[in-house]
N, C-alpha and C positions, 0 to 999 in steps of 0.2 A: 495680811500681817506682814510687817517689815522682815526682810531677810536677815538673820543673824550673820555677823561678819565671819563667824566660824564656818558658816555654810555658804559663803559667797560663791556663786557659780563661776565667777570670773577667775578665781584662784587656780583652777585646774588647767587653764590655758597656758601654753608655753611662752606667751609674750610677757607674762608678769613674773617678777622675782618672787621666790618663796617668802613667806611671812612667818616669823616666829610666833609662838603662842603669846608672847608679851606684846608684839605688834598687833595681833588680832584683838587682844583685850584693850589696847590703847585705842584702836579704831572704833570698837564697840562703844567705848565710853565717849568718844568724840562725836559719834553718830547720834543724831536726835530723831530720825525717822526716815520715811521715804515719801516721795512725791511722784504721782503719775500724771503725765500731761499728754494731750493729743497732738497729732501732727498739725503744724502751723501755729502752735502756741509759743509766744515769746517767753523765754525763761529769764533772761537778763537783758536790760536795755542800755544802750550806749549812754554814758553820763549818769546812770543810776547808781545808788548806793545801797546795794542789797545787803540785808542782814544775814544772808545764808551763802554757804558754799555747797557744791554738789559733786558727786561722782556719777557718771552715766553708768547705770547698771544694765539697762537694756535700751535698745533703740539708737537712732542717730539723729544728728542735728547739724546746724551751721553756725559758724562764727562769722560775723560780717560787720563792716562799717558802712554808714550811710554817708554819701557825698552831699555837698551843698545843693546840687541840682536834683536831689531826690534819687540818684542812682545808688547802686549797691556794689561794694567790693567784698567778695567772699575771701576771708583770710585763712580759713581752715575748716575742716569737717570734723564733727564730733562723733566719736565711736565709743562703744562700751569700754569702760575703764578710764576714760578721760576725766580729769579733774577740772571743774568749771568754776569760775568766779574768783580766782586768785587775784586778778587785777584789782577788783573792788576791795579784797581783803588787805592788800598791801598799799594801794594808792588812794583808797577811799571812794573811787568810783570806777565804773567800767569804761574802758577805751573802745569797746566794741559790743555788739548785741549778740545774743545767742537765741536761736529759734529751733524748735523741734521739727525735724523733717519727717519723722514717723512717731508713732506712739512711743513714749519714753518712760522708763522707770528710773528715778534718781535717788541716790542716797543723799541725805541732807545733813549738813553740819552747821553749827552756829559759828558765824564769822567772829563773834566776840571772843571765842575761845581759841582763835588761831595762834595768838602770841603766847598764850599759856601753853598751848600744845607744843610750840617750838621749844619752850623752856623745859618742859617736863619730859619731852620725848625728842631730843635733838637729832637722833638718827632718822626718825620719821620726818622731822623738819627739813633735814638735808634732802630727803626724797622729794619733798614739795619743791625745793629750790632746783633740784635736778629736772623735775617736770617742766618748770618755767624755762630753764635753759634749752630744753629740747624743743619747746614751743618756738623760742626765738630762732633756733637753728632751722626749724622747718620753714619759717618765714623767709629766711635767707635763701634757702633752696627754692622756694616758690618764686621769689623775686628773680632768681637766675633763670628759672624756667620761663617766666614771662618776658624777661629782657633779652635773653641770649639764645632762645630756642625758637624754631619755626612753630607754626600752629600744630602740625602733626607731631613734632617732637615734644612740645609742651603737654598736649593731650595724652600722649603715650606715657609721659612721666607721671601725670596726675592719676591716670587709670592704674598704672603699675603700683603707685604708692597706696592707693585705696584697696587694691586687690590683695597686696601683700599683707596689709594690716588686717584685712578680713580673714585671710588664711590663719593668722596667728591667734585669732579669737573664735575660731570654729564657725565662721560664716560662710566658708566656701565649701561647696559640695559638687563633685563632678565638674570641676572647673568653672563653676558659676556661683554667684552670690546675689542675694537681694540688695538692691541699691535704691533707696527711696528718694534720692536727690533728682532734680530736674536738669535737663541739658542747660537751662538758663543758669542754674547754680554753678555748673562747671564752667560755663562761659564767663560768669562773673568772677570766678576764681583765677581764670587764666587771661583775663583782659581781652577777651575775644567777643565778637558779635555772636548772637545766637545762630545766624545763618552760616557763618564761617565755622562755628563749632559743629553744626549738623553736617555740613559737607565734609569736614575732616573726619568725623566719626564714621561717615559712610565709606571713606577711603580705607580706614582700618578694618571695617567690616568686609569690604570687597577683597581685601588681601587676606581675609580669614584669620586675622590676628586678634581682634577684639570686637565684641558685639554687645551693645547696650540698648536694650529694648524691653518694653513692658515691665520695667522695674527690675530687670535682671542684667547683671554684667557678666559676660562670659569671656574669658581670655584663653585662647587656644595654644599660644606659644609665648610664654613669659620671656624666654631668652631673646627671641626676635624683637619683641616689644621693647625690651631693655636696650637693644642695639639702636632702635629708632630713637628712643628717649635719651640716648647718649649717657647711660648710667650702667654700672656693673651691678649684677644681681648679687646682693649680699644678704646675709641673715639679718633679720630685723632685731636690733638690740633689745634685750629684756628691759622692762621698765617697772618701776614700783607701782603698786596699786594702792590708792588711798581710799 
């Protein structure tokens, strides 16, 4: 059975802003069901015109673009609480693809109701706009990581971002979190070869800073990893939950 919005397990996590009873009722009316997909299943395809929007309730995935030569550029990682498909809702088609990296449960919304949702619930509409702006900000950060950081700095930045997000949604236990992505996914995100990525991750493991193996990411010293990544450890800003 679909999870009622009033009992959404994501709402208890510190990452998400509190929702009023009115917000919860609005989301329940907007939601039309749930979808469960297995790892490796494409959810949205670049250039497609999906009739649905989604919120990731459980599981993780990838957003990526396909290059003309068949390569792949990962543009972001999907975590529980992420809103998916807004590009198709606004622009008519997806500018990137989304694929499940683990088994995922998704809340489903009708795209045809998006503009009416904006009109009848303008504060929630602003939340959707905020999420789109945050996505753009992340892409700017990622571009800086790729263009202005060395391989060890860029990978430290990426692992730090992933781990901090995991902390805020209850995925980290005893300094470790399950991570269903492949090293190739991280390489595709950072513009590195798989070999270079593997060697760089080995350096982080040898320094006893971070270890990613057997689907588990362990970070022993966030502060030292942040120094290598050339970022300050700051609280993750709260975000709206759609």
